[in-house]
C-alpha positions as CSV (number, residue, x, y, z in Angstrom):
1,M,94.6,76.1,61.3
2,F,97.2,78.8,61.2
3,S,96.6,81.5,58.6
4,L,98.8,84.4,57.5
5,R,95.7,86.5,57.6
6,N,95.8,86.4,61.4
7,I,99.3,87.8,61.5
8,F,98.3,90.9,59.5
9,R,94.8,91.4,61.0
10,P,95.0,94.3,63.4
11,Q,94.2,93.3,66.9
12,P,91.8,95.3,69.0
13,D,93.5,97.8,71.4
14,P,92.8,96.5,74.9
15,R,92.9,100.1,76.2
16,E,89.7,100.8,74.3
17,A,87.8,98.9,77.0
18,R,88.5,101.9,79.2
19,R,87.5,104.5,76.5
20,A,84.0,105.1,78.0
21,L,85.5,105.7,81.5
22,W,88.1,108.1,80.0
23,N,85.4,110.0,78.3
24,A,83.5,110.1,81.6
25,V,86.6,111.5,83.4
26,V,87.0,114.2,80.8
27,A,83.3,115.1,80.9
28,A,83.3,115.3,84.7
29,A,86.4,117.5,84.6
30,R,84.9,119.8,82.0
31,A,81.7,120.3,84.0
32,P,81.0,124.1,84.1
33,H,80.5,124.2,87.9
34,W,84.3,123.7,88.4
35,Y,85.0,126.9,86.4
36,A,82.0,129.0,87.4
37,E,81.3,128.2,91.1
38,G,84.8,126.8,91.7
39,T,86.6,129.6,89.9
40,V,89.1,127.2,88.4
41,P,90.8,129.1,85.6
42,D,89.1,128.1,82.3
43,T,92.4,127.8,80.4
44,L,94.4,125.0,78.9
45,D,96.3,124.6,82.2
46,G,93.1,124.8,84.2
47,R,91.4,122.1,82.2
48,F,94.5,119.9,82.4
49,D,94.5,120.4,86.1
50,M,90.8,119.4,86.4
51,I,91.3,116.3,84.2
52,S,94.3,115.4,86.4
53,L,92.2,115.9,89.6
54,V,89.3,113.7,88.4
55,L,91.6,111.1,86.9
56,A,93.6,110.9,90.2
57,L,90.4,110.3,92.2
58,V,89.3,107.6,89.7
59,L,92.8,106.0,89.8
60,H,92.8,106.0,93.6
61,R,89.5,104.1,93.5
62,I,90.8,101.6,91.0
63,D,93.9,101.1,93.1
64,E,91.6,99.8,95.9
65,D,91.0,96.6,93.9
66,P,94.5,95.2,93.0
67,A,92.8,92.7,90.7
68,Q,91.8,95.6,88.4
69,G,95.2,97.2,88.3
70,I,95.5,96.9,84.5
71,A,92.5,99.1,84.1
72,G,94.3,101.9,85.8
73,V,97.3,101.4,83.5
74,Q,95.0,101.4,80.5
75,L,93.2,104.6,81.7
76,T,96.6,106.3,82.2
77,E,97.7,105.3,78.7
78,L,94.5,106.9,77.3
79,F,95.4,110.0,79.2
80,V,98.8,110.1,77.6
81,N,97.4,109.4,74.1
82,D,94.8,112.2,74.5
83,M,97.3,114.7,75.8
84,D,99.7,113.9,73.0
85,G,97.0,114.3,70.4
86,Q,95.8,117.6,72.0
87,M,99.3,119.1,71.9
88,R,99.8,118.0,68.3
89,Q,96.4,119.6,67.4
90,I,97.5,122.8,69.0
91,G,100.6,122.8,66.9
92,F,103.4,121.4,69.1
93,G,106.1,119.6,67.0
94,D,107.4,116.1,67.5
95,M,110.5,117.3,69.4
96,V,108.4,119.1,72.0
97,V,105.5,116.7,72.5
98,G,107.6,114.0,74.1
99,K,109.0,116.4,76.7
100,Q,105.6,117.9,77.4
101,V,104.0,114.5,77.8
102,G,106.8,113.6,80.3
103,R,106.1,116.8,82.3
104,M,102.4,116.0,82.2
105,M,103.0,112.4,83.5
106,S,105.2,113.9,86.2
107,A,102.5,116.4,87.2
108,L,99.9,113.6,87.3
109,G,102.2,111.5,89.5
110,G,102.6,114.4,91.9
111,R,98.8,114.9,92.0
112,L,98.2,111.3,92.6
113,G,100.1,111.6,95.8
114,A,98.8,115.0,96.8
115,Y,95.2,114.2,96.3
116,R,95.3,111.2,98.7
117,A,95.0,113.8,101.4
118,I,91.9,113.5,103.6
119,D,88.8,115.4,102.4
120,G,88.5,118.8,104.1
121,S,92.1,118.7,105.3
122,D,94.6,121.5,105.1
123,E,96.8,119.3,103.0
124,L,94.1,118.8,100.4
125,R,93.3,122.5,100.4
126,A,97.0,123.3,99.9
127,A,97.3,120.8,97.1
128,L,94.2,122.2,95.3
129,V,95.5,125.8,95.6
130,R,98.9,124.8,94.4
131,N,97.6,122.8,91.4
132,L,94.3,124.4,90.3
133,W,95.2,128.0,91.0
134,R,98.9,127.7,90.7
135,G,99.5,128.9,94.2
136,T,97.3,132.0,94.1
137,E,94.7,131.7,96.9
138,P,91.2,131.8,95.2
139,A,88.1,133.3,96.7
140,E,86.9,131.3,99.7
141,A,83.7,130.4,97.9
142,G,85.6,128.9,95.0
143,I,87.9,126.7,97.1
144,A,85.0,125.6,99.3
145,H,83.0,124.6,96.2
146,V,85.9,122.5,94.8
147,M,86.7,120.9,98.1
148,A,83.0,119.9,98.6
149,E,82.8,118.6,95.1
150,V,86.0,116.6,95.5
151,A,84.6,115.0,98.7
152,A,81.3,114.3,96.9
153,L,83.0,112.7,93.9
154,R,85.3,110.6,96.1
155,S,82.3,109.4,98.1
156,Q,80.3,108.6,94.9
157,L,83.3,106.7,93.5
158,A,83.6,104.7,96.7
159,A,80.0,103.5,96.4
160,I,80.7,102.0,92.9
161,P,82.3,98.6,92.7
162,V,85.6,98.9,90.8
163,S,84.5,96.2,88.4
164,D,81.5,98.5,87.5
165,L,83.6,101.7,87.5
166,I,86.1,100.5,85.0
167,V,83.4,100.0,82.4
168,A,81.4,103.1,83.3
169,D,80.3,105.5,80.6
170,R,79.7,108.3,83.1
171,L,80.7,109.0,86.7
172,E,77.6,108.5,88.8
173,G,76.5,111.6,90.6
174,A,79.1,113.8,88.8
175,R,77.4,117.1,88.2
176,P,77.1,118.3,84.6
């Protein structure tokens, strides 16, 4: 029987099914090795860039299973919500947040394309330098570390069935 209670009862947010994976992306991106051995700047921009990198690799993996496409959309929506909340917490006003989120989505879109480059390639190296170090060539040890870790993470993601990945609460093999 139809009840008015059902109309006003809040429905669960379907994106929350991807919350554990989103938390795993953030945890992997915040791992100290990226900033210590990899020399990625430990700044707001550097952290955004690392989250974008790890998220791009995860989204690439999800894209390999078209049946799971909605999971990629939900994960991206969690990214947007988190970035929105982070900016508001820092003190950005309503008028600025929308524009900044738009820029962040544009940046993520560019990175999704750039990070499809083959592991170890000059194209991947150039994309990492451009995005993580804002075009300033890092020390060779730093870029070598990041490139090796990107290849390792991509390999680890490839070994996980997408149906398992989209419910993951951590990224297997991701270094703490």
